[in-house]
N, C-alpha and C positions, 0 to 999 in steps of 0.2 A: 256635494258638500255634506259633512257629517251631521246627522240629526241628533247625535247623542253626545252630551258633554259630561265631563267629570263632575261639574257642579250639580247637574241633574242627578247623576248617580249617587252623589253624596247625600242629596236631599231624600231620594227614595230610600237609601240605606237608613237614614236617621228616622224617617217615618215608620219604617218596619220595626226598628229596634225600640223606639219610644212609644209606638202605638197610636200616635195622633199627629196631625199637622201642627197643632199648637205646641206640643212638647218638642217636636223636631225643630220648630222655629226658635224655641228657647235654647236648645243645644247648639244650634248653628249661629245664634245671635242675628237672626233675620226676623223681619216682621212676617206674620202669618200670610199676608196677602202675597208676598214674594214666593213663599212655599207653594201656595195654591196656583199661582200663575205659572211657575216652573213646571209643576206636575201637569197642568192642563196643556201647556205648550208641548211638552214631551209626548203626551198622549196624542195630540193632534198631529205632530210631526211623524210619529211612528204609525198612526192609524190604528191604534189598539188601546185597550184599557189596561193601565198598569195597576190600578187599585179598584177593588170592588167596594162600593159604599152601601152598607146595610145599616141605615139609621146612623147612630153615632159611631158604629164600628167601621174601621178602615182596615181592610186586609188585601194583601197582594192577590192579583189574579194569577192564573196559571202562567200567562205570558210574563207578568211582573215578577213572579218567582224565578223564572228562567233568566230574565234580564238581570235581576239582582245577584243571582248565583254567579254568573259570569262577570257581572259588573264589579263585584267585590274583589275579584282578582285584579281587575284594572285599577281600582282604587289603591290596593296595596302596592301594585307595581309603580303607580305614580308617586306614592309616598316614598317608596324605596329610592326611586330616581331622584326625587327632590332632596332627600337626605344625602345621597351620594354626591350630588352636584354641590351642595352646600359644604360637605366635608372636604371636597377637592378644593373649593375656594378658600376655606378657612383653616382646614386641618382638623377641625373639631366637629364631632357629630352634633346634629341639632337635638337629638334625644338619646339617652342611654337608659336601658332597662336593666335593673339589678334584681336578681331573684335570690332570696334566702330561704332556707328550710324553715318551716313554720314553728319549729321548736324554739328558735331564737327570735329576739325582738329586734326589729330594724332600728330601734333607738340606740342599740349598741354601736351603730355607725354614725351617730349624730356628729361627732367630732370630724370624721372623715368627710361627711357631707358638707359641713361648714368650710373645710379646707378646699374641697373641690369647687364650691361656688366662688371662692376667691380666685382659683386658677382658671375657671371656665364659666363665667357668669352667663354666657349665652346658651349653654347646653342644659336642656331640661332633664331632670332625673325622674325616673318612674320606678318605684319600689314594688316588688311583687313577692308574695309568699306562696310556696307550694310545699308538698309533703312527699317524702320517700322518692318514688320515681318521677313525680310531677316536675321537679326542677329540671331534670335531664330532658324530659319531653319538651318543656318550654324552650330550652336552649336549642335543641335540634329543630324545633318548629319555627325558630327565629322570632318567638314571642318575647324573648329576653336576650340580653347580650352577655351577661356575666352571672355566674353562680357563685354564691358566697356561703360557706358553711353547709355544704351538702354531703351526705354520706354515700359511700359506695363509689366505685371507680367509673360508673356510667355504663350505658348499654353497649353491647357489641356493635362493631361497625365503625367506630371512631368518628372522626369529623370534629373532634374537639381536643383541647389541651387541658390537662389537669395538673394541679400542684397541691400536695398535702399541706395542711396548715395545723393539724393537731389530731389527737386521738382522745376518745372519751370512753370511760368504762360505764357499765350499766349495773344497777342493783335491783334485785328482785325484792319487792316490798309489799306489805299489806297493812291495812289499818289495825290497831290493837284489838278491835272488836271482831275482826274478820275470822271466820272459822279456821283458817290456816295459821293464824297467829300463834296458837298454842302448841303447834307441832314441833317436836324437838329434832327429829331426824331430817335429813335432806329430802326435799320433796321431789317425787318422780312424776312421770307422765300420768300414771294411774291416779295419783293424788290430785292432780290438776284438772283431769278430764271433766269431772263433774262440777267444777267451779267456773265462775264467770270471769273471763279475761276482759280487760279494758284495752282496746287497741286504737291506734290513730289511723284514720283512713288514708289510703294513697290517693293523691289528687290527680294522678295521670288520667288523661282522657282516652287515649288510644293504646298506650303501652300496657303490657301485662302488669297488673298491680302487684306491688311487693307487700308481703305480709310478714310481720315480725312477732314471734312469741305466741302464735295461735295454733292449737292442735286441731286436727281434722274433726269436724263435727262438733266442736266445742261452742258453748254459748259465749257470745261476745257482745259487749257494749262498744259500739264503734263511734268515735268522736273525731272532730275535724282537726284538733290541735293537741300538742303535748300539754299545753296549759290545762285544758279540760281533762285530759287523762290523769294528770297529777291531782287535780281537785277531786275527781270522782274516786280515785284511790284513797285519798284522805278521808272521803266520806264513807269508805268501807264497802263500796258497791262492786268491787272486783279487785283483781290482782294484775300484776304485770311488772315488767322491767322499766325502771326510770333512770334518766341520766344521773350519774353519781353526784354531780354538783348540787342538784336540788334534793335528791333523796337523802343525802347525808344530813342536811339541815333539818329535814322533817324527822329523821330517825333520832337525831340528837335531842330534839325537843319532845320526843315521845308521840309524835303524830303518826309515825309509821314504824313498822317493825321489819327489819331485814331478815329474810329467810334464806337458808342455804337450799340450793336446788341441784339435782343431779346433772342437769344440762344447763350450765351457765351460758349466758349470752356473751359472745366474744366482744372485745372492745372494737368500736367503730372508728375508722379513720375518716376525717372530714377534709373537704377540698374546696379550692376555688377552681373554676373552670370557665373556658370560653371557646368559641368556635375557631377551628383552624382557619387561618387566612384573614381573620378580622383584625384590623390594625389601626383603627381610628385613634386620634390623640386622647379622647376621653377614656376609651377602653384601656389604652396603655397606662394612663394615669391610675385608673382604678385597679388594674391587675397588679401593678407594682405596689400600690398601697396595701392591697389585700394580702400581700405576702410578707408584711412587716412583722417583726417580733412582737409578741404579746397580743396579736389580733384574736387568736382562738380563746385565750383567757378572758378577753373582753366579751366575746360572744357567750361564753359559758356563764358569765356573771349575769347575763340577761335571761337565763333560764328561770322558769317559775320556781319561786322559793329560794333561789340561790343567793339573792341579794342579802338575805338575812343570815346566811350560813356562818360567816365569820363571827357575828354577834352571838349567835347561839352556841357555837363551839367555845368561844372565849369565856362565856359565862359558866 
């Protein structure tokens, strides 16, 4: 008879992530005595210590670490099996994870989300944001099911389907007080080398990170989102390319100055993407919805500063 249950593995996993029996109990909606009993019984059944108790600190033992390392694969496999079975029974996934590039706001999809809940009230949605290569890695690692508004055609090797939804131009801009603001001629590499670039960090965990607009050895202020990049450039702390929809508004209002450069950044094509062979009803609903006319314009309106662009230009 098996001495190891999925319930026990789930409890061990929660304790390790949350750092205590009490917090694991809160996450799993169980009373602390149930958590303690399950761990004690597991240790008795296996004849080993899963956790080392050092005062208030609870840490995995060497055997516990090995147990949880392999146990997490079992938990994921069990979850995948549960979702497949429910999908076969109902045709709809129990959960769908959608990943957007961090430059866009998920609020741009609020109308689509409301419509989806009308069509599939039993499917949970999970929204994720990643940057540059991060969305592609998340898709291939099966952490998300659909990519919306991601740049580039994805890594080599395939395993996914892509559909273009729009193209965006980028503008090189600095704050009016920045040292480069007064230069008249197009800026070259030598002009930019000694200045600080503001760049958005790639969120990929294992894939080679993608870097945009950074010279070798150049000083850089690295930030996690396009929103922060935009705000730091407004503050005059560095330079860089910005999405045209938000840069134009700031330029029109005098908050930024557009500068010509010898090496302009090419326009980026943005895509929706999903794994080849995935075909649940919820995924079908979203991938069709995300190829509708006007979607990319809606995403661009969610860029930092872009909401006020029409007002500024019209004035």
